[in-house]
Legacy VTK file of the C-alpha trace (Angstrom):
# vtk DataFile Version 3.0
C-alpha trace
ASCII
DATASET POLYDATA
POINTS 367 float
52.723 137.706 148.244
55.889 139.605 149.125
57.194 141.724 146.275
60.910 142.510 145.938
61.473 144.629 142.870
60.635 142.550 139.833
60.784 139.308 141.799
57.869 137.865 143.680
58.088 135.479 146.597
54.735 133.773 146.787
53.915 133.115 150.439
50.779 131.164 149.605
50.639 127.383 149.420
51.530 127.449 145.733
54.895 125.684 145.350
56.748 127.145 142.397
60.195 125.717 143.076
59.602 122.311 144.623
62.051 120.236 142.583
65.471 119.011 143.675
67.816 121.956 144.294
71.272 121.262 142.860
73.014 123.882 144.957
71.718 122.280 148.150
72.970 118.847 147.092
76.361 120.407 146.339
76.426 122.206 149.686
75.694 118.949 151.499
78.210 117.046 149.380
81.002 119.498 150.127
80.007 119.512 153.794
80.548 115.737 153.812
83.991 116.152 152.238
84.961 118.796 154.805
83.584 116.671 157.645
85.699 113.641 156.723
88.966 115.506 156.312
88.589 117.583 159.481
87.951 114.427 161.519
91.123 112.896 160.108
93.021 116.053 161.083
91.626 116.108 164.613
92.108 112.390 165.230
95.444 111.568 163.630
97.533 114.737 163.088
100.255 115.952 165.430
99.800 119.272 167.200
102.382 120.764 164.814
100.094 119.982 161.878
96.867 120.754 163.701
97.958 124.275 164.691
99.663 125.031 161.363
98.101 127.233 158.696
97.049 124.064 156.913
95.379 122.774 160.042
93.581 126.069 160.685
92.316 126.089 157.072
90.991 122.505 157.368
89.401 123.348 160.724
87.598 126.263 159.073
86.327 124.040 156.246
85.136 121.548 158.829
83.278 124.181 160.807
80.919 126.769 159.217
80.659 125.040 155.819
80.063 121.669 157.498
77.810 121.153 160.552
75.896 124.469 160.247
75.296 123.595 156.573
74.045 120.114 157.525
71.622 121.570 160.058
70.485 124.429 157.835
69.700 121.913 155.100
67.944 119.678 157.613
65.581 122.580 158.227
65.043 123.101 154.504
64.340 119.407 154.208
61.400 119.706 156.594
59.849 122.026 153.997
60.759 120.116 150.847
60.350 116.505 152.017
57.145 114.652 151.359
57.658 113.094 154.810
57.221 116.351 156.699
54.088 115.584 158.742
54.621 115.889 162.517
54.228 112.141 163.067
56.740 111.224 160.364
59.196 113.845 161.633
58.942 112.437 165.165
59.505 108.873 163.952
62.518 109.983 161.958
63.787 112.013 164.906
63.502 109.138 167.372
65.212 106.820 164.883
68.175 109.235 164.504
68.404 109.902 168.247
68.506 106.259 169.255
70.523 105.339 166.153
73.168 107.863 167.168
73.861 105.991 170.389
73.770 102.594 168.658
76.296 104.027 166.231
78.509 105.015 169.177
78.757 101.349 170.143
80.247 100.459 166.771
82.416 103.562 166.343
83.621 103.866 169.938
82.739 101.107 172.405
83.738 98.086 170.321
87.061 99.602 169.066
87.934 100.730 172.611
87.379 97.362 174.289
88.939 95.531 171.344
91.984 97.755 171.745
92.136 97.031 175.477
91.779 93.288 174.828
94.608 93.356 172.256
96.780 95.483 174.585
96.810 98.306 172.037
95.024 100.635 174.448
95.613 100.931 178.163
92.289 100.685 180.013
91.166 104.108 181.197
93.686 106.017 179.096
92.052 109.483 178.865
93.538 110.097 175.424
91.409 107.238 174.101
88.387 107.404 176.362
87.789 111.028 175.317
87.743 109.983 171.640
86.098 106.547 171.929
83.190 107.576 174.143
79.908 105.674 174.055
78.027 108.665 175.477
79.065 111.095 172.730
76.128 113.312 171.741
76.964 113.943 168.135
75.177 115.345 165.132
72.894 112.316 164.617
71.392 112.637 168.085
71.032 116.377 167.676
69.369 115.987 164.283
66.887 113.665 165.944
66.059 116.251 168.601
65.786 118.974 165.957
63.266 116.989 163.924
61.175 116.307 166.999
61.225 119.989 167.930
60.174 121.084 164.441
57.459 118.406 164.517
56.106 120.027 167.693
56.122 123.458 166.020
54.264 121.999 163.042
51.740 120.253 165.304
51.089 123.582 167.016
50.636 125.226 163.590
53.394 127.723 164.421
53.621 130.457 161.840
56.913 130.251 159.896
57.749 133.840 160.911
58.277 132.642 164.487
60.964 130.144 163.465
63.786 132.731 163.155
62.431 134.628 166.153
62.705 131.485 168.271
66.185 130.931 166.816
67.363 134.418 167.742
65.998 134.061 171.270
67.743 130.702 171.614
71.062 132.178 170.494
70.744 134.949 173.058
69.846 132.791 176.076
72.137 129.829 175.235
75.270 131.128 177.001
73.270 131.429 180.229
72.116 127.800 180.011
75.358 125.989 179.184
76.499 123.737 181.971
73.192 123.946 183.871
72.714 121.098 186.385
69.917 120.206 188.764
72.070 117.952 190.900
69.640 115.097 190.313
71.359 112.464 188.144
68.251 111.221 186.312
67.204 114.758 185.370
70.704 115.872 184.436
71.155 112.857 182.175
68.136 114.062 180.174
69.141 117.732 180.125
72.842 117.319 179.254
72.043 117.251 175.486
70.088 120.481 175.867
72.654 122.484 177.789
75.940 120.920 176.688
76.895 120.255 180.278
79.550 117.622 179.588
82.480 117.715 177.196
81.062 114.847 175.115
77.949 116.880 174.184
79.211 118.161 170.857
75.993 119.639 169.498
73.873 120.909 172.398
70.306 121.842 171.557
71.163 125.362 172.730
72.279 126.917 170.360
72.340 124.414 167.449
68.558 124.281 166.986
68.975 127.751 165.469
70.244 126.354 162.149
67.340 123.981 161.399
64.916 126.791 162.335
66.675 129.264 160.024
66.844 126.611 157.351
63.111 125.898 157.548
62.415 129.642 157.298
64.639 129.990 154.232
63.200 126.843 152.695
59.676 128.174 153.098
60.504 131.031 150.727
62.814 129.029 148.471
60.109 126.534 147.573
57.682 129.362 146.719
59.973 131.747 144.837
59.544 132.602 141.157
63.119 133.897 140.990
65.568 131.753 142.940
68.618 133.729 141.876
67.152 136.936 143.233
66.261 135.278 146.530
69.849 134.059 146.873
71.190 137.482 145.904
69.179 139.223 148.609
70.170 136.580 151.159
73.861 136.853 150.240
73.893 140.655 150.348
72.281 140.712 153.794
74.675 137.951 154.927
77.730 139.862 153.711
76.610 142.936 155.646
76.053 140.889 158.802
79.366 139.055 158.376
81.352 142.263 157.874
79.804 143.840 160.965
80.595 140.708 162.948
84.146 140.526 161.590
84.819 144.174 162.499
83.474 143.555 165.997
85.685 140.502 166.408
88.697 142.406 165.098
88.152 145.067 167.740
87.664 142.398 170.390
90.506 139.909 169.719
89.719 137.851 172.812
86.568 136.556 171.124
87.003 133.041 169.740
84.475 131.046 167.708
86.484 127.852 167.659
89.823 128.510 165.979
91.625 128.615 169.337
89.321 126.394 171.385
86.940 124.043 169.550
84.629 124.175 172.574
83.734 127.718 171.519
82.616 126.377 168.152
80.223 123.886 169.688
78.957 126.444 172.189
78.489 129.825 170.560
76.005 132.634 171.108
74.359 135.257 168.932
77.644 136.418 167.366
78.608 132.916 166.252
75.107 132.256 164.978
75.191 135.434 162.881
78.649 134.688 161.498
78.030 131.007 160.727
74.584 131.569 159.211
76.027 134.299 156.999
78.726 131.920 155.779
76.138 129.232 155.069
74.037 131.578 152.946
76.997 133.112 151.131
78.445 129.678 150.395
75.102 128.323 149.159
74.643 131.356 146.945
78.076 130.818 145.398
77.203 127.194 144.693
73.944 128.274 143.107
75.904 130.354 140.587
78.724 127.911 139.844
76.674 124.686 139.776
76.491 124.616 135.980
80.270 124.981 135.698
81.132 122.095 138.014
82.147 118.946 136.083
79.408 116.307 135.868
81.692 113.689 137.420
82.158 115.784 140.563
78.443 116.644 140.708
77.568 112.976 140.417
79.752 112.171 143.454
78.322 115.100 145.435
74.751 114.060 144.667
75.491 110.499 145.786
77.001 111.771 149.042
74.100 114.149 149.565
71.548 111.371 149.117
73.309 109.000 151.508
74.628 111.508 154.041
73.576 109.462 157.096
75.205 106.293 155.783
78.421 108.142 154.995
78.496 109.724 158.458
78.096 106.349 160.163
80.597 104.544 157.917
83.353 107.181 158.082
83.292 107.183 161.899
83.360 103.385 162.119
86.378 103.376 159.789
88.086 106.028 161.959
87.404 103.924 165.067
89.081 100.931 163.435
91.966 103.069 162.149
92.718 104.377 165.627
93.651 100.846 166.715
96.141 100.622 163.846
97.482 104.167 163.603
97.125 105.472 167.143
96.213 109.085 167.931
97.813 112.335 166.761
100.961 110.862 165.230
100.778 111.934 161.569
102.943 114.603 159.963
101.619 116.883 157.205
102.210 114.520 154.269
100.789 111.534 156.132
97.749 113.597 157.090
97.051 114.624 153.502
97.427 111.028 152.284
95.130 109.801 155.078
92.527 112.432 154.144
92.520 111.358 150.488
92.352 107.657 151.351
89.626 108.169 153.929
87.438 110.009 151.415
87.944 107.307 148.767
87.452 104.374 151.154
84.368 105.913 152.768
82.852 106.568 149.361
83.494 103.031 148.135
82.308 101.301 151.309
79.153 103.432 151.249
78.602 102.563 147.581
78.930 98.825 148.336
76.634 99.111 151.327
73.940 101.005 149.400
74.056 98.765 146.314
74.653 95.399 147.958
73.705 95.237 151.609
70.903 97.805 151.663
69.234 96.352 148.580
69.280 92.828 150.063
67.839 94.149 153.322
64.999 95.808 151.413
64.236 92.626 149.487
64.029 90.651 152.712
LINES 1 368
367 0 1 2 3 4 5 6 7 8 9 10 11 12 13 14 15 16 17 18 19 20 21 22 23 24 25 26 27 28 29 30 31 32 33 34 35 36 37 38 39 40 41 42 43 44 45 46 47 48 49 50 51 52 53 54 55 56 57 58 59 60 61 62 63 64 65 66 67 68 69 70 71 72 73 74 75 76 77 78 79 80 81 82 83 84 85 86 87 88 89 90 91 92 93 94 95 96 97 98 99 100 101 102 103 104 105 106 107 108 109 110 111 112 113 114 115 116 117 118 119 120 121 122 123 124 125 126 127 128 129 130 131 132 133 134 135 136 137 138 139 140 141 142 143 144 145 146 147 148 149 150 151 152 153 154 155 156 157 158 159 160 161 162 163 164 165 166 167 168 169 170 171 172 173 174 175 176 177 178 179 180 181 182 183 184 185 186 187 188 189 190 191 192 193 194 195 196 197 198 199 200 201 202 203 204 205 206 207 208 209 210 211 212 213 214 215 216 217 218 219 220 221 222 223 224 225 226 227 228 229 230 231 232 233 234 235 236 237 238 239 240 241 242 243 244 245 246 247 248 249 250 251 252 253 254 255 256 257 258 259 260 261 262 263 264 265 266 267 268 269 270 271 272 273 274 275 276 277 278 279 280 281 282 283 284 285 286 287 288 289 290 291 292 293 294 295 296 297 298 299 300 301 302 303 304 305 306 307 308 309 310 311 312 313 314 315 316 317 318 319 320 321 322 323 324 325 326 327 328 329 330 331 332 333 334 335 336 337 338 339 340 341 342 343 344 345 346 347 348 349 350 351 352 353 354 355 356 357 358 359 360 361 362 363 364 365 366
């Protein structure tokens, strides 16, 4: 046991807090909301809107409180889920990895060639090929790799204390690995997702594996704690200290950018970005832990639904965006149109997901 004042974190196999954690569902639900609206901003808004204060705010919401939260919670899930054996994690990982590329066909390939066929898109137009790219390595593919990696750690009986150590080492060496090439096409094709060599590798293994590792480490203690509030308090206090130190360092070094100026720096960040983003994740989750009882039940119900069907929502919202591109074009919306599109996209994605889960998915299970 590890004692912290009056609180005790039981590091044995006794699971004292193994139920569903409301604050984690809320964190994932809000991350979904932020993900949808930031993708609308990036896909349909004019540069004037994108670089405005509104655009910067939405970009922030769609950054630390979104993808890092998803991946941190993925790590926690490997502790809480009943399907956490190495073999089951590998199966799930392979499914997500392959499914990510199948998803690209529906969200990118089909809309692109349909647009070319209908003379909406000019073949080879870089504005469209960069958005509708079949080879995109997005968060589904990365999540698959992350689960496979954690499965390997579990198979090797790796002590949980080494998870954050591996994460820190990864965040340090990552900048030296980005863009690495062997010059041999077959090898490079396999290593691109690791090193983020091409622009379409949005979540390279280095450094993003850090967040599932940190999440698994945190989840190990969360599921064993007798006093969850105290665990969150300690995590938040440490995170605030780390965040302030990082913010001061960035203030004194204004050339440092973690994605607000160039989104490439968000997808490829080193130890500083890892410290800042992880701190935000823990502070945000702590806040949700304290306000969860004050959030209206109607909102919580929506967030829980989104949290449960996060993969379906991710797939559906991107397919809808791919279709919308053929109708609306790229980067043409003013501020009001952007806000309306954000609201509509959230509502439509929610309803389509609801219909899929309750109609299509149920029929598929029966068959």
